[in-house]
C-alpha positions as CSV (number, residue, x, y, z in Angstrom):
1,M,140.0,97.4,67.8
2,S,137.1,96.9,70.1
3,D,136.0,93.4,71.3
4,I,132.2,93.2,70.8
5,R,130.2,90.2,71.9
6,R,126.4,89.4,71.6
7,V,125.1,87.5,74.5
8,P,121.6,86.0,74.9
9,H,119.9,87.0,78.2
10,A,116.5,87.6,79.8
11,A,114.9,89.7,82.5
12,H,111.4,90.1,83.9
13,W,110.8,92.7,81.1
14,G,111.7,90.3,78.3
15,S,114.4,88.3,76.5
16,F,117.1,90.2,74.7
17,T,120.7,90.2,73.3
18,A,123.2,91.9,75.5
19,I,125.9,93.9,73.5
20,V,129.2,93.9,75.3
21,R,132.0,96.1,74.2
22,D,135.4,95.6,75.8
23,G,133.9,94.0,78.8
24,R,131.2,96.7,79.4
25,L,127.5,96.2,78.8
26,V,126.6,99.0,76.3
27,E,123.3,97.9,74.8
28,A,120.3,95.5,75.2
29,I,118.3,94.6,72.1
30,P,114.9,92.9,72.4
31,R,114.5,89.5,70.9
32,E,113.8,89.6,67.2
33,G,110.2,88.8,66.5
34,D,108.8,90.1,69.8
35,P,105.7,92.0,68.7
36,Y,105.6,94.3,71.7
37,P,109.0,94.5,73.3
38,S,109.2,96.6,76.5
39,P,111.3,99.8,76.4
40,M,112.6,98.7,79.8
41,V,114.9,96.3,77.9
42,A,116.9,99.1,76.3
43,T,117.4,100.9,79.7
44,T,119.0,97.8,81.3
45,P,122.6,99.0,80.8
46,D,121.8,102.3,82.5
47,A,121.0,100.4,85.7
48,V,123.8,97.8,85.5
49,N,126.4,100.5,85.2
50,H,124.9,103.1,87.5
51,R,127.1,104.6,90.3
52,I,124.5,103.6,92.8
53,R,125.7,100.0,92.6
54,V,127.0,98.5,95.9
55,A,130.7,98.1,95.1
56,R,132.2,96.5,98.2
57,P,131.0,94.7,101.4
58,A,130.0,97.5,103.8
59,V,129.0,97.7,107.5
60,R,127.0,100.4,109.2
61,R,129.3,102.5,111.4
62,G,127.1,102.3,114.5
63,W,126.8,98.5,114.3
64,L,130.5,98.1,113.7
65,E,131.6,100.2,116.6
66,G,129.1,98.7,119.1
67,G,127.8,100.8,122.0
68,T,124.2,101.0,123.2
69,D,121.9,99.1,120.8
70,R,124.7,99.6,118.2
71,G,123.1,102.8,117.1
72,R,119.9,101.2,115.7
73,D,118.2,104.5,115.6
74,R,120.7,105.6,112.9
75,R,119.6,102.9,110.5
76,G,118.9,104.7,107.2
77,A,121.1,107.7,108.2
78,D,124.4,106.3,109.3
79,D,127.7,106.2,107.4
80,F,129.1,102.9,106.2
81,V,132.5,101.4,106.4
82,A,133.9,99.1,103.6
83,V,135.4,95.8,104.8
84,P,137.0,92.8,103.1
85,W,134.8,89.9,102.0
86,D,136.3,87.4,104.5
87,E,135.6,89.8,107.4
88,A,132.1,90.5,106.2
89,L,131.3,86.8,105.9
90,D,132.7,86.1,109.3
91,M,130.5,88.8,110.8
92,V,127.3,87.4,109.1
93,A,128.1,83.8,109.9
94,G,128.8,84.8,113.5
95,E,125.5,86.6,113.8
96,V,123.5,83.7,112.3
97,A,125.2,81.3,114.7
98,R,124.7,83.6,117.7
99,V,121.0,84.2,117.1
100,R,120.3,80.5,116.5
101,R,122.2,79.5,119.7
102,D,120.6,82.2,121.9
103,H,117.1,82.5,120.5
104,G,116.5,79.7,118.1
105,G,116.0,79.7,114.3
106,E,112.6,81.4,114.5
107,A,114.4,84.6,115.7
108,I,115.8,84.9,112.1
109,F,113.4,86.5,109.7
110,G,114.2,85.3,106.1
111,G,112.9,88.2,104.2
112,S,113.2,88.5,100.4
113,Y,110.4,88.9,98.0
114,G,109.3,88.0,94.6
115,W,110.9,89.8,91.6
116,S,114.6,89.5,92.5
117,S,115.7,87.7,89.4
118,A,114.2,86.0,86.3
119,G,116.7,83.3,86.8
120,R,115.5,80.2,88.5
121,F,118.8,79.2,90.1
122,H,120.2,82.5,91.2
123,H,116.7,83.5,92.5
124,A,117.6,85.4,95.7
125,K,114.7,84.3,97.8
126,S,115.2,80.6,96.9
127,Q,118.9,80.8,97.7
128,L,118.3,82.5,101.0
129,H,115.6,80.1,102.1
130,R,117.7,77.1,101.0
131,F,120.6,78.4,103.1
132,L,118.5,79.1,106.2
133,N,116.7,75.8,106.0
134,A,120.1,73.9,105.7
135,G,121.0,75.5,109.1
136,G,117.7,74.6,110.9
137,G,115.1,76.9,109.7
138,F,113.8,80.5,110.2
139,T,110.6,82.6,110.2
140,D,109.2,82.7,106.7
141,Q,106.5,84.8,105.1
142,V,103.6,83.4,103.0
143,Q,101.5,84.9,100.2
144,N,102.7,87.9,98.2
145,Y,101.9,91.6,98.0
146,S,100.3,91.3,94.5
147,Y,97.3,89.1,95.4
148,A,97.6,88.0,99.0
149,A,93.9,88.3,99.7
150,A,93.2,86.0,96.8
151,I,95.8,83.4,97.9
152,T,94.0,83.1,101.2
153,I,90.3,83.4,100.3
154,L,90.2,81.5,96.9
155,P,91.0,78.0,98.3
156,H,87.8,78.4,100.5
157,I,85.7,79.4,97.5
158,L,87.3,77.5,94.5
159,G,89.7,75.1,96.1
160,T,92.6,76.5,94.1
161,I,94.3,79.8,93.3
162,E,94.3,79.1,89.6
163,A,91.8,81.9,88.9
164,V,94.3,84.5,90.1
165,Q,97.7,82.9,89.4
166,G,96.9,80.9,86.3
167,P,96.3,79.0,84.2
168,V,93.1,81.0,83.6
169,S,90.8,80.6,80.6
170,S,93.2,81.2,77.7
171,L,93.0,84.3,75.5
172,D,92.6,82.4,72.3
173,G,89.3,80.9,73.6
174,L,88.1,84.4,74.7
175,A,88.9,85.8,71.2
176,A,87.0,83.0,69.5
177,H,83.9,82.8,71.7
178,C,83.4,85.8,74.1
179,R,81.1,88.6,73.2
180,L,81.3,90.8,76.3
181,M,84.1,91.3,78.8
182,V,83.3,93.4,81.9
183,C,86.7,94.3,83.5
184,F,86.6,95.7,87.0
185,G,90.0,97.6,87.3
186,G,90.4,97.6,83.6
187,L,93.0,95.9,81.4
188,P,96.2,98.0,82.0
189,R,98.6,97.6,79.1
190,I,101.6,98.7,81.2
191,N,101.4,95.4,83.2
192,L,101.8,93.4,79.9
193,Q,105.5,94.4,79.8
194,I,106.5,92.1,82.6
195,E,106.4,88.4,83.6
196,A,108.0,86.9,86.7
197,G,110.8,84.6,85.3
198,G,111.0,86.4,82.0
199,N,109.1,85.9,78.8
200,G,110.2,84.9,75.3
201,V,107.8,87.3,73.6
202,H,105.2,89.9,74.7
203,T,101.8,88.7,73.4
204,G,99.4,90.3,75.9
205,A,98.8,93.4,73.9
206,L,98.6,91.4,70.7
207,W,95.7,89.3,72.2
208,L,93.9,92.5,73.2
209,E,94.1,93.7,69.6
210,R,92.8,90.4,68.4
211,M,89.8,90.6,70.8
212,R,89.0,94.1,69.6
213,E,89.3,92.9,65.9
214,A,86.9,90.0,66.8
215,G,84.3,92.6,67.8
216,I,84.2,91.7,71.5
217,R,82.7,94.5,73.6
218,I,85.1,95.3,76.4
219,V,83.8,97.5,79.3
220,C,86.5,98.7,81.7
221,I,85.1,99.9,85.1
222,T,88.0,102.0,86.6
223,P,88.7,105.4,87.9
224,S,91.7,105.8,85.5
225,K,91.7,105.9,81.7
226,A,95.2,104.5,81.7
227,D,93.6,101.1,82.6
228,V,91.5,101.1,79.4
229,P,93.0,99.6,76.2
230,P,92.2,101.1,72.7
231,G,88.7,100.4,71.6
232,A,87.3,99.6,75.0
233,E,84.6,101.5,76.9
234,W,85.5,103.5,80.0
235,Q,83.1,103.7,82.9
236,T,84.4,105.6,85.9
237,I,83.8,104.4,89.4
238,R,84.7,105.6,92.9
239,P,87.7,103.5,94.1
240,N,87.0,100.6,96.4
241,T,83.2,100.4,95.5
242,D,83.4,97.7,92.8
243,T,81.9,95.1,95.2
244,A,78.7,97.2,95.5
245,V,78.4,97.4,91.7
246,M,78.9,93.6,91.3
247,L,76.4,92.8,93.9
248,A,73.9,95.2,92.3
249,M,74.4,93.5,88.9
250,A,73.8,90.1,90.6
251,G,70.7,91.6,92.2
252,V,69.4,92.5,88.8
253,L,69.8,88.9,87.6
254,L,68.0,87.6,90.7
255,D,65.2,90.2,90.5
256,Q,64.6,89.5,86.8
257,G,64.6,85.7,87.3
258,L,67.7,85.4,85.1
259,A,70.1,83.7,87.4
260,D,71.3,80.4,85.9
261,Q,69.7,78.1,88.5
262,D,70.8,74.9,86.7
263,F,74.5,75.9,86.9
264,L,74.1,77.1,90.5
265,N,72.4,73.9,91.6
266,R,74.9,71.6,90.0
267,C,78.2,73.4,90.4
268,T,77.9,75.7,93.5
269,V,76.7,75.7,97.1
270,G,75.4,78.7,99.1
271,A,73.6,80.5,96.4
272,E,70.4,80.9,98.5
273,R,72.4,82.7,101.2
274,V,73.7,85.1,98.6
275,F,70.2,85.6,97.2
276,A,68.9,86.4,100.7
277,Y,71.6,89.1,101.1
278,L,70.9,90.5,97.7
279,R,67.2,90.8,98.5
280,G,68.0,92.6,101.8
281,D,66.8,89.8,104.0
282,E,69.8,90.2,106.3
283,D,70.1,94.0,106.5
284,G,66.9,95.4,105.1
285,T,68.7,96.9,102.1
286,P,68.0,95.3,98.7
287,K,71.2,95.5,96.6
288,T,69.6,97.5,93.7
289,P,71.4,99.5,91.0
290,E,70.1,102.7,92.7
291,W,71.7,101.5,95.9
292,A,75.0,100.9,94.2
293,E,74.9,104.2,92.3
294,A,74.8,106.1,95.5
295,I,77.9,104.3,96.7
296,S,79.9,104.0,93.5
297,G,78.8,106.8,91.2
298,V,78.1,104.3,88.4
299,P,74.7,105.2,86.9
300,A,72.0,102.7,87.9
301,A,71.0,102.4,84.2
302,T,74.5,101.4,83.3
303,I,74.6,98.8,86.1
304,R,71.2,97.4,85.0
305,A,72.2,97.3,81.3
306,L,75.5,95.5,82.0
307,A,73.9,92.9,84.2
308,L,71.3,92.1,81.5
309,A,74.1,92.0,78.8
310,L,76.1,89.5,80.9
311,K,73.3,87.1,80.8
312,A,72.2,87.7,77.2
313,E,75.5,86.7,75.5
314,R,78.6,84.8,76.2
315,S,80.3,86.9,78.8
316,F,83.4,87.1,80.9
317,V,84.1,89.0,84.1
318,N,87.6,90.0,84.9
319,V,88.9,91.6,88.1
320,S,92.4,93.1,88.3
321,W,94.7,92.2,91.1
322,S,94.6,95.8,92.3
323,L,91.0,95.5,93.6
324,Q,91.8,93.0,96.3
325,R,94.6,95.3,97.6
326,A,92.1,97.4,99.5
327,D,90.0,97.4,102.6
328,R,87.8,94.2,102.5
329,G,89.6,93.2,99.3
330,E,88.4,89.6,99.6
331,Q,84.8,90.8,98.9
332,A,85.5,92.0,95.3
333,L,86.9,88.6,94.4
334,W,84.0,86.7,95.9
335,A,81.3,89.1,94.4
336,A,82.8,88.7,90.9
337,I,82.7,84.9,91.2
338,A,79.1,85.0,92.4
339,L,78.1,87.4,89.6
340,A,79.8,85.2,86.9
341,C,78.2,82.0,88.3
342,M,74.7,83.7,88.3
343,A,75.2,84.8,84.7
344,G,75.9,81.1,84.0
345,H,78.8,81.1,81.5
346,V,81.4,79.6,83.9
347,G,83.1,76.6,82.2
348,L,82.0,77.5,78.7
349,P,84.5,78.6,76.0
350,G,84.9,82.3,76.2
351,G,82.8,82.6,79.3
352,G,83.2,82.7,83.1
353,F,85.7,84.8,85.0
354,A,89.4,85.5,85.8
355,L,91.0,87.5,88.6
356,G,94.0,89.0,86.9
357,L,94.0,89.2,83.1
358,A,96.4,92.0,82.2
359,S,98.0,91.9,85.7
360,L,101.0,90.2,84.1
361,G,102.3,89.9,80.6
362,N,101.4,86.2,80.0
363,M,98.3,85.8,82.1
364,G,96.0,83.9,79.8
365,A,98.5,83.3,77.0
366,P,97.9,79.9,75.4
367,R,100.4,77.5,77.0
368,Q,100.7,73.8,77.5
369,P,101.2,72.6,81.1
370,M,105.0,72.6,81.4
371,A,107.5,72.1,84.2
372,S,110.1,74.9,84.7
373,P,113.5,74.5,86.3
374,R,113.5,75.2,90.0
375,I,115.9,74.6,92.9
376,G,114.8,72.7,96.0
377,L,114.5,74.8,99.2
378,G,114.7,72.0,101.9
379,R,112.4,71.9,104.9
380,N,111.9,74.8,107.4
381,Q,112.2,73.0,110.7
382,T,110.7,75.9,112.7
383,G,107.4,75.9,110.9
384,R,107.1,79.6,111.7
385,Y,105.8,82.1,109.2
386,I,103.8,85.4,109.0
387,P,101.5,86.8,106.3
388,V,103.7,88.7,103.9
389,A,102.4,92.2,104.7
390,R,102.7,91.9,108.4
391,I,106.5,92.6,108.7
392,S,106.1,95.8,110.6
393,D,103.6,94.3,113.0
394,M,106.0,91.4,113.6
395,M,109.0,93.5,114.5
396,L,107.0,96.0,116.5
397,N,104.9,93.4,118.5
398,P,107.1,90.4,119.4
399,G,104.8,87.8,121.0
400,G,101.7,89.7,119.9
401,A,98.6,87.8,119.1
402,Y,96.7,88.0,115.8
403,R,94.3,86.0,113.7
404,Y,95.1,84.6,110.2
405,N,92.9,82.4,108.1
406,G,90.9,81.2,111.1
407,Q,94.0,80.5,113.2
408,D,95.2,82.2,116.4
409,M,98.8,83.0,115.9
410,T,101.6,85.0,117.7
411,Y,104.5,87.0,116.2
412,P,108.0,85.6,116.8
413,D,110.6,87.7,118.6
414,I,112.8,88.6,115.6
415,R,116.5,89.3,116.5
416,M,117.9,89.2,113.0
417,V,116.5,90.2,109.6
418,Y,118.2,88.6,106.6
419,W,117.0,90.2,103.3
420,C,118.1,88.9,99.9
421,G,116.3,90.1,96.9
422,G,113.4,92.5,97.0
423,N,113.0,95.9,98.7
424,P,110.4,96.3,101.5
425,F,111.0,100.1,101.3
426,H,109.4,99.9,97.9
427,H,106.5,97.4,98.4
428,H,105.5,97.8,102.0
429,Q,102.9,100.2,103.2
430,D,103.3,103.1,105.7
431,L,107.1,103.5,105.3
432,N,107.4,105.7,108.3
433,R,106.1,102.9,110.5
434,L,108.5,100.5,108.7
435,V,111.4,102.8,109.5
436,T,110.5,102.5,113.2
437,A,110.1,98.7,112.9
438,F,113.5,98.3,111.2
439,R,115.1,99.7,114.4
440,R,114.0,96.8,116.5
441,P,116.1,93.8,115.3
442,E,119.6,93.5,116.6
443,T,121.1,92.9,113.2
444,V,119.9,93.4,109.6
445,V,121.8,91.8,106.7
446,V,121.1,92.6,103.1
447,H,122.4,91.3,99.8
448,E,122.0,94.2,97.3
449,Q,123.1,95.3,93.9
450,F,122.1,98.9,94.6
451,W,122.0,101.3,97.5
452,T,118.3,101.1,98.0
453,A,116.6,102.3,101.1
454,T,116.6,98.7,102.4
455,A,120.3,98.6,102.0
456,R,120.7,101.9,103.8
457,H,118.7,100.5,106.7
458,A,120.9,97.4,107.0
459,D,123.9,96.8,109.3
460,I,125.8,94.6,106.9
461,V,125.4,95.0,103.1
462,L,126.9,92.4,100.8
463,P,127.2,93.4,97.1
464,A,125.3,91.1,94.8
465,T,125.7,90.6,91.1
466,T,123.0,91.5,88.6
467,T,121.7,88.8,86.3
468,L,124.1,90.0,83.5
469,E,127.1,89.0,85.8
470,R,126.2,85.3,86.2
471,N,124.8,82.4,84.3
472,D,121.2,81.2,84.8
473,I,118.0,79.9,83.3
474,G,114.9,82.0,83.0
475,A,111.4,80.5,83.1
476,S,107.9,81.4,84.1
477,G,104.9,79.3,84.9
478,R,102.9,81.3,82.4
479,D,105.4,81.3,79.4
480,R,106.1,78.9,76.6
481,F,109.9,79.5,76.7
482,I,112.8,78.4,78.7
483,L,115.5,81.1,78.4
484,A,119.3,80.8,78.6
485,M,120.7,83.7,80.6
486,H,124.4,83.8,79.6
487,K,126.8,85.7,81.7
488,A,127.6,88.9,79.7
489,I,130.1,90.8,81.9
490,E,132.3,90.2,84.9
491,P,130.9,91.3,88.2
492,L,131.3,95.1,88.8
493,G,133.3,96.1,91.8
494,E,133.6,93.2,94.3
495,A,130.0,91.9,93.7
496,R,129.4,88.1,94.1
497,N,126.4,86.1,93.3
498,D,124.1,85.0,96.1
499,Y,125.0,81.3,95.7
500,D,128.7,82.0,96.2
501,I,128.0,84.2,99.2
502,F,125.8,81.6,100.9
503,S,128.3,78.9,100.0
504,G,131.0,80.9,101.9
505,L,128.7,81.3,104.9
506,A,127.6,77.7,104.8
507,R,131.3,76.7,104.9
508,R,131.8,78.8,108.0
509,L,128.7,77.3,109.7
510,G,129.5,73.7,108.8
511,I,126.6,73.1,106.4
512,E,128.4,73.5,103.1
513,D,127.6,70.0,101.8
514,A,123.9,70.4,102.7
515,F,123.7,73.7,100.9
516,T,125.8,73.1,97.8
517,E,125.5,69.4,97.3
518,G,129.1,69.7,95.9
519,R,127.8,71.5,92.8
520,D,129.1,74.7,91.1
521,E,126.9,77.1,89.1
522,M,127.0,75.3,85.8
523,T,126.6,71.9,87.4
524,W,123.4,73.2,89.1
525,L,122.1,74.6,85.8
526,R,122.6,71.3,84.0
527,A,120.9,69.4,86.9
528,L,117.9,71.7,87.1
529,Y,117.4,71.7,83.3
530,A,117.6,67.9,83.3
531,E,114.9,67.6,86.0
532,A,112.6,69.9,84.1
533,A,113.3,68.0,80.8
534,T,112.5,64.7,82.5
535,A,109.2,66.0,83.9
536,N,108.2,67.5,80.6
537,A,109.0,64.3,78.7
538,A,106.3,62.6,80.8
539,R,103.9,65.2,79.5
540,G,105.0,64.5,75.9
541,I,107.1,67.6,75.6
542,D,110.6,66.9,74.3
543,F,113.4,69.2,75.4
544,P,116.8,69.3,73.6
545,D,119.9,68.4,75.5
546,F,121.4,71.1,77.7
547,D,124.3,72.0,75.4
548,S,122.0,72.5,72.5
549,F,119.7,74.6,74.6
550,W,122.5,76.7,76.0
551,Q,123.9,77.3,72.5
552,S,120.6,78.2,70.9
553,G,119.5,80.4,73.8
554,M,116.0,79.1,74.4
555,V,113.5,76.3,74.2
556,E,110.2,77.2,72.6
557,V,107.2,74.9,73.3
558,P,104.3,75.2,70.7
559,E,101.0,76.6,71.7
560,P,98.3,74.0,72.5
561,E,95.8,73.2,69.7
562,T,92.8,73.6,72.0
563,P,92.0,76.7,74.1
564,Y,91.9,76.1,77.9
565,T,88.6,76.9,79.7
566,M,88.7,77.1,83.4
567,F,86.1,75.0,85.2
568,A,85.0,73.2,82.0
569,D,85.4,69.8,83.7
570,L,83.4,70.9,86.7
571,R,80.6,72.1,84.5
572,A,80.6,69.0,82.5
573,D,80.5,66.6,85.5
574,P,80.8,68.0,89.0
575,A,80.9,64.5,90.6
576,A,83.8,63.3,88.4
577,H,85.8,66.5,88.8
578,P,85.2,67.9,92.3
579,L,87.0,71.0,93.5
580,H,89.2,70.9,96.6
581,T,86.5,72.6,98.7
582,P,84.5,70.9,101.5
583,S,81.6,70.5,99.1
584,G,83.6,69.8,96.0
585,L,81.8,72.8,94.4
586,I,82.2,76.5,94.1
587,E,81.3,77.9,97.5
588,L,79.3,81.1,97.1
589,H,78.7,80.7,100.8
590,S,81.5,79.1,102.9
591,E,80.7,77.6,106.2
592,R,84.4,77.4,107.0
593,V,84.9,81.2,106.4
594,A,81.8,82.0,108.3
595,S,83.1,80.0,111.3
596,F,86.1,82.4,111.5
597,G,83.8,85.1,112.9
598,D,85.4,88.0,111.1
599,A,83.0,90.8,110.5
600,H,85.2,92.1,107.7
601,C,85.0,88.8,105.8
602,P,81.8,86.8,106.5
603,G,80.8,83.6,104.8
604,H,79.6,85.1,101.5
605,P,80.3,88.3,99.5
606,V,79.0,91.5,101.1
607,W,79.4,95.2,100.8
608,I,81.4,96.6,103.7
609,A,82.4,100.3,103.5
610,P,86.2,100.7,103.5
611,D,88.0,102.5,106.3
612,E,89.3,105.0,103.7
613,W,87.2,105.9,100.6
614,L,85.4,108.9,99.2
615,G,82.3,108.1,101.3
616,A,84.2,108.2,104.6
617,D,84.1,111.0,107.1
618,L,87.9,111.3,106.7
619,A,87.2,112.5,103.1
620,G,86.3,115.8,104.7
621,R,90.0,116.3,105.6
622,Y,91.6,114.3,102.8
623,P,89.2,114.6,99.8
624,L,91.3,112.8,97.2
625,H,91.5,109.0,96.8
626,L,95.1,107.9,95.9
627,I,95.6,105.1,93.4
628,S,99.2,103.8,93.6
629,H,99.4,102.0,90.2
630,Q,102.3,100.1,88.6
631,P,104.7,102.3,86.6
632,A,105.2,102.2,82.8
633,T,108.9,103.0,83.0
634,R,110.2,100.4,85.4
635,L,109.3,97.2,87.3
636,H,108.1,98.2,90.7
637,G,111.3,100.0,92.0
638,Q,113.7,98.2,89.7
639,L,115.3,100.4,87.0
640,D,114.3,103.6,88.8
641,P,117.8,105.0,88.5
642,A,117.9,104.2,84.7
643,G,117.1,106.7,82.0
644,L,113.7,105.6,81.0
645,S,112.4,106.1,84.6
646,T,114.3,109.3,85.4
647,G,113.4,110.8,82.0
648,A,109.7,110.6,82.9
649,K,110.0,112.4,86.2
650,I,109.1,116.1,86.7
651,Q,112.0,118.1,88.3
652,G,113.3,114.7,89.5
653,R,110.0,113.7,91.2
654,E,107.5,111.1,90.3
655,P,104.5,112.4,88.4
656,V,101.1,112.6,90.1
657,V,98.0,112.8,87.9
658,I,95.2,115.0,89.0
659,H,91.8,115.9,87.4
660,P,91.6,119.5,86.0
661,D,88.7,120.4,88.4
662,D,90.7,119.2,91.4
663,A,93.8,121.0,90.2
664,A,92.0,124.3,89.6
665,R,90.6,124.4,93.1
666,R,94.1,124.1,94.5
667,G,95.9,126.4,92.1
668,I,97.9,123.5,90.7
669,G,99.2,123.6,87.1
670,D,101.1,121.2,84.9
671,G,104.7,120.7,86.0
672,M,104.3,122.2,89.5
673,I,105.9,120.5,92.5
674,V,103.2,119.5,94.9
675,R,103.0,118.1,98.4
676,V,100.8,115.0,98.7
677,F,100.0,114.3,102.3
678,N,97.8,112.7,105.0
679,D,98.2,111.9,108.7
680,R,100.8,109.1,107.9
681,G,103.3,111.1,105.9
682,A,104.0,113.4,103.0
683,T,105.8,113.3,99.7
684,L,106.7,115.6,96.8
685,A,105.6,114.9,93.3
686,G,105.3,116.6,89.9
687,A,101.8,117.5,88.9
688,V,100.2,116.3,85.7
689,V,96.8,117.8,85.1
690,S,94.6,115.4,83.1
691,A,91.0,114.3,82.6
692,D,92.4,110.7,82.4
693,V,91.5,110.3,86.0
694,M,88.0,111.0,87.4
695,P,87.4,113.9,89.8
696,G,88.4,113.1,93.4
697,V,91.1,110.6,92.3
698,V,94.8,111.0,91.9
699,R,97.4,108.5,90.5
700,L,100.9,108.2,91.8
701,A,102.9,105.2,90.6
702,T,104.8,102.9,93.0
703,G,108.5,102.5,92.7
704,A,110.1,105.9,93.2
705,W,112.9,105.2,95.7
706,Y,112.2,106.3,99.2
707,D,114.2,109.5,99.8
708,P,113.4,111.3,103.1
709,V,114.7,114.8,103.8
710,D,115.9,113.6,107.3
711,P,116.5,109.8,107.2
712,S,117.1,109.7,110.9
713,T,113.5,110.9,111.7
714,P,110.4,108.8,110.9
715,G,107.8,111.0,109.3
716,S,110.3,113.1,107.4
717,L,109.1,114.5,104.1
718,D,109.9,112.2,101.2
719,K,111.4,114.2,98.3
720,H,110.9,111.8,95.5
721,G,107.2,110.7,95.2
722,N,107.0,107.4,97.0
723,P,103.2,106.7,97.6
724,N,103.9,104.3,100.5
725,V,104.7,107.1,102.9
726,L,100.9,107.7,102.5
727,T,99.4,104.2,102.4
728,A,98.1,102.4,105.5
729,D,99.7,99.3,107.0
730,R,96.3,97.9,107.6
731,P,95.1,94.4,106.7
732,T,92.2,93.8,104.3
733,S,90.7,91.5,107.0
734,A,91.9,89.2,109.7
735,V,91.2,86.3,107.3
736,S,93.9,87.1,104.8
737,Q,95.9,89.9,106.6
738,A,96.6,91.2,103.1
739,P,97.9,94.7,102.2
740,S,95.3,97.4,101.5
741,A,97.4,100.1,99.8
742,H,94.5,101.2,97.5
743,S,92.4,102.4,100.4
744,T,94.2,105.7,100.9
745,L,92.9,109.3,101.2
746,V,95.2,112.3,100.7
747,E,95.2,116.0,100.1
748,I,97.5,117.9,97.6
749,E,98.8,121.4,97.8
750,V,101.4,123.4,95.8
751,F,104.8,123.1,97.5
752,D,105.9,126.4,98.9
753,G,109.6,127.2,98.6
754,T,112.6,125.6,96.9
755,P,112.1,121.8,96.7
756,P,114.9,119.8,98.4
757,A,117.2,118.0,96.0
758,V,116.5,114.4,95.2
759,T,119.4,112.3,96.5
760,A,117.9,108.8,96.2
761,F,120.5,107.8,93.6
762,E,123.5,109.0,95.6
763,P,125.5,106.4,97.5
764,P,125.7,106.7,101.3
765,V,128.7,108.2,102.9
766,M,131.6,105.7,103.1
767,T,134.1,106.5,105.8
768,P,137.3,104.7,107.1
769,R,137.4,103.0,110.4
770,R,138.4,105.2,113.3
771,Q,141.9,103.6,113.6
772,E,142.4,104.0,109.8
773,A,141.4,107.6,110.0
774,A,143.7,108.3,112.9
775,S,146.7,106.7,111.2
C-alpha cells in the first residue's frame, strides 16, 4: 500500500499542497480558495523530477586537469567529471582562500540574482552574500534587472522607490474612486501569476475585474494586445516612443491652461523648466500631439483627447516596468510623473500614478505594513559593487572607468565568480558577449539544481536542493501571508541546501561560527519568525507562536480598512511630510541629475530617440522591433523543462508572434521554424501569425534556455528561441547603467533546411577522470 502525504508549501507562483507518494513528489494542488491559481503550480513536479537535475558535485574537465588557462575557452562546451562532496568543497574553499590572499576580497564577484527561492532563509543570494561577508567581503551588484533605471532615478525625483516597488496606491482605492486609467505598457495578466517570496492567493486579476465592473475606463497603450485585460481599450504605439506621447499629453494640458498650478506650486519643483521644454523654448520644437504622432504612430486626436480626459475626471497613470528597460528608459518614468502631477490628481484617492501595476501579482493589493522574516547578511568590508547589468563589462574591462549615478567608478579585476541562485544566461543581454566575458575569470563556481547554461559555463558545479527538499518560510513585501514551506521529499541525488554547503565551506575557512551562529535549519526558522513576530507586534499585528504557524501552514493578516493613497500626506501638508529629495518635494527638474552632465538623462524629462527603434536608420536593415516579454508558462527561465512550458513550444522552439502583414511579406506561415537575427546573433523560433501585435513588432518571450549549436563558439546559432542572443548589452544611460533589452531591432526569415535538435534539457557529458578511465 502506498504511503501518501500532503505537505503545505509555496513558490513564487503560489501556495500549494504537495502530494508525495512513496517519497516522490507526484502532484501540486493550488491552495483552496485561490481565485486565480497559476497553472505553473501543477507543473512543479515535472521540474523537480526532471533528468536535467544536477545529481552530484561536478568539475569541468579542463579546469580539473589544469594546463594553460585551465581550458577557459571550453566553458559551456567541456565535459564534466563527478567528484565526492568533500573534494568539491575542498576545491571551492581553496579557491576562495587563494583569491582572497592573492588579490583581495574584491576579486570575488558574488553573483546571484533575485528569484532563486520564495523561502526567506534558504534564499540563495542571501546565503551567498552572508558567507562572503563573513570571510571579508566581495564585489556585489546593486539594483535589479526588472526596474534598475527606476531604482536609480526615482530617489532623485521622489526620494523613494515606493512608486515602482510598492506600496503603491492600493487597488481597492482605485476601484472605488478612479474613473480613468491610462496604462503605458498595458496591464499584462501573465505577470499576475507571480510574486517574489510567494503569495497566499492570486488577487491581481480579481481586482482588474472589479475595476471593470466599477465602470473604470482603462486605456492600454502598447504594441501588444496580450498586455490588454478584458474590457480595456487597446491603443497601439511604436515601441520605445511612450515618452513622446506622455510629453505631448502634458503639452496639451499646458497649452489649454489646464495644468494644476496649485498642486505644482505646493508639491513640486522644476515645473517651469518642464514647461519651457514642452513649449519648445530649448530646442525650437513644441511637444504637440502632431509631433508625437509622427514619432509614435498614436493619432494626434487620441493624444489630445486622453490628455483632456486625464484632467476632466479622477485619473491614474500607470507605467509598466518594461518601459524603463529601453534606451533612455529613465525618461518614460519621469515623463509619466510630470504628466500625472500636471493633471493634478496625485495624492487623491484613486488618482495619481504608479510605475508597475500588473508587473507582479500583488502590486497594489491591499496590505497592512508588515515585517517579513529575513536573514542578516553582515557587512561587505570591500564596499565594492557594480550596477546589476554591467557584469560583462566588468569581466571584459578590469580596471575600466565608467560613470554611475553621478560617480566616477572603475571595474574590479574579477578572478573568481561565485554564482548561487539565478541564471545570467537567462536574464542578461547579448549572450554571445556574455559567453566571451565568462571566459575571463580564473574560476567560476555555481550552485545549481539544473544543468542550465550558467552551470555549463562553470568550473565547479554543486548540486542544490529545490525548495521541496528543505524547510523554509515564504514571505513577500507585497503579500498578506507568511507561508510555511515544509520539506516534502528527500534531496534528489546528492543535492544539499545552500546553507549546508556554505556551512561546510565556512568550516574549512575558519569562519563557521560567524556564518552559522551555531544554528541549524529549524533553529534559524524559529529565530527569523520570532524577529518578524516581534516587529509586527509593535505595529499591532499579532502572530501565533511558531509551532502553531508551522502546523497551520500560514499566517494571514487582514486587509486594512482604509485604502492606501501614495503621496496623500505630501498633498495634504508638504511641510509636515517632506520627501527625501533636496527640496522635500517631487522634483520635475532635478539640479542634482542635471549636474551629472549626461546627455542621455538631463535634469528633466525629455524625448531622446533610442539607438534602436523603428525610426532609426538601422530599421532599414532590421525592420522589426523585438519585444521580449515575460512568459505565461514559466517564471523567467524557471520551469522551462516542465510540461507547461514545453507543451507551448513549436517543434521544441519558443513561439514568436508576428503580424500577418509582416509574415506575408516574408512567406512565413503558422508553425514554421524561423530564424530571428541581427548583428549580435540569431535564434530559431516557431512562428505564430497573429494581429495581436501591431505591424513592425514581434514578440518572443524570455526564458527559453540558451542552446547554441556550437557552444564552444560565441555567435553560434541558438536553437531554442532565447531573445537575449539578440538584445544589446547597452545601458539606458550613464546615470542608471540599467539594461535596455526592449530597444532591439531584428529581421526574420524562414529557416532553410532541417532545424537542429533542441538539446537544452540534456545533461552535459559526464566522463571519468583520466586515471579512472585508464584503470
